[in-house]
C-alpha positions as a Markdown table, in Angstrom:
| # | Residue | x | y | z |
|---|---|---|---|---|
| 1 | Unk | -100.1 | -12.2 | -78.3 |
| 2 | Unk | -98.4 | -14.3 | -80.9 |
| 3 | Unk | -100.4 | -14.9 | -84.0 |
| 4 | Unk | -103.1 | -12.4 | -83.1 |
| 5 | Unk | -103.4 | -9.2 | -85.2 |
| 6 | Unk | -104.4 | -6.2 | -83.1 |
| 7 | Unk | -104.1 | -2.5 | -83.6 |
| 8 | Unk | -101.4 | -0.8 | -81.5 |
| 9 | Unk | -104.0 | 0.5 | -79.0 |
| 10 | Unk | -105.7 | -2.9 | -78.6 |
| 11 | Unk | -102.3 | -4.5 | -78.3 |
| 12 | Unk | -101.4 | -2.2 | -75.4 |
| 13 | Unk | -104.6 | -2.9 | -73.7 |
| 14 | Unk | -104.2 | -6.7 | -74.1 |
| 15 | Unk | -100.7 | -6.5 | -72.8 |
| 16 | Unk | -101.9 | -4.5 | -69.8 |
| 17 | Unk | -104.6 | -7.0 | -69.0 |
| 18 | Unk | -102.2 | -9.9 | -69.3 |
| 19 | Unk | -99.8 | -8.1 | -67.0 |
| 20 | Unk | -102.6 | -7.7 | -64.4 |
| 21 | Unk | -103.2 | -11.4 | -64.4 |
| 22 | Unk | -99.5 | -12.2 | -64.1 |
| 23 | Unk | -99.0 | -9.7 | -61.2 |
| 24 | Unk | -102.2 | -10.6 | -59.3 |
| 25 | Unk | -101.3 | -11.2 | -55.6 |
| 26 | Unk | -104.4 | -13.1 | -54.7 |
| 27 | Unk | -106.7 | -15.6 | -56.4 |
| 28 | Unk | -109.6 | -13.1 | -56.2 |
| 29 | Unk | -107.6 | -10.4 | -57.9 |
| 30 | Unk | -106.4 | -12.9 | -60.5 |
| 31 | Unk | -109.9 | -14.1 | -61.3 |
| 32 | Unk | -111.2 | -10.5 | -61.6 |
| 33 | Unk | -108.3 | -9.7 | -64.0 |
| 34 | Unk | -109.2 | -12.7 | -66.0 |
| 35 | Unk | -112.8 | -11.6 | -66.1 |
| 36 | Unk | -111.8 | -8.2 | -67.4 |
| 37 | Unk | -109.6 | -9.8 | -70.1 |
| 38 | Unk | -112.6 | -12.0 | -71.1 |
| 39 | Unk | -114.8 | -8.9 | -71.3 |
| 40 | Unk | -112.2 | -7.1 | -73.5 |
| 41 | Unk | -112.1 | -10.0 | -75.9 |
| 42 | Unk | -115.9 | -10.3 | -76.0 |
| 43 | Unk | -116.1 | -6.6 | -76.8 |
| 44 | Unk | -113.6 | -6.9 | -79.7 |
| 45 | Unk | -115.4 | -10.0 | -80.9 |
| 46 | Unk | -118.8 | -8.4 | -80.7 |
| 47 | Unk | -117.6 | -5.3 | -82.6 |
| 48 | Unk | -116.1 | -7.6 | -85.2 |
| 49 | Unk | -112.7 | -5.9 | -85.2 |
| 50 | Unk | -110.8 | -9.3 | -85.0 |
| 51 | Unk | -109.8 | -11.6 | -87.7 |
| 52 | Unk | -111.4 | -15.0 | -87.7 |
| 53 | Unk | -109.9 | -17.1 | -85.0 |
| 54 | Unk | -108.2 | -14.3 | -83.2 |
| 55 | Unk | -110.8 | -14.0 | -80.5 |
| 56 | Unk | -110.4 | -17.7 | -79.6 |
| 57 | Unk | -106.6 | -17.3 | -79.6 |
| 58 | Unk | -106.9 | -14.4 | -77.2 |
| 59 | Unk | -109.3 | -16.3 | -74.9 |
| 60 | Unk | -106.7 | -19.2 | -74.8 |
| 61 | Unk | -103.8 | -16.8 | -74.1 |
| 62 | Unk | -105.6 | -15.1 | -71.2 |
| 63 | Unk | -107.0 | -18.4 | -69.8 |
| 64 | Unk | -103.6 | -20.0 | -69.9 |
| 65 | Unk | -102.1 | -17.0 | -68.0 |
| 66 | Unk | -104.9 | -17.2 | -65.5 |
| 67 | Unk | -104.6 | -20.9 | -64.9 |
| 68 | Unk | -100.8 | -20.6 | -64.4 |
| 69 | Unk | -101.2 | -17.7 | -62.0 |
| 70 | Unk | -103.8 | -19.5 | -60.0 |
| 71 | Unk | -101.6 | -22.5 | -59.7 |
| 72 | Unk | -98.7 | -20.3 | -58.5 |
| 73 | Unk | -100.9 | -18.6 | -56.0 |
| 74 | Unk | -102.3 | -21.9 | -54.7 |
| 75 | Unk | -98.8 | -23.1 | -53.9 |
| 76 | Unk | -98.0 | -20.0 | -51.9 |
């Protein structure tokens, strides 16, 4: 999560969500993991615990991981 400032607990959760996307063994599971990650970011954004711009950076990180995983799964 380069460039994003998160508390230790939030960082662990973000890493866990990212790992779920990366490890997804089907497109459906990958999309569900991506939706959970989006919900996580939305919650942080809504509660105003992120610095300006960090929410957008997190969305981009999770979206890029999801797109890459879906591409990989579609080739399988």
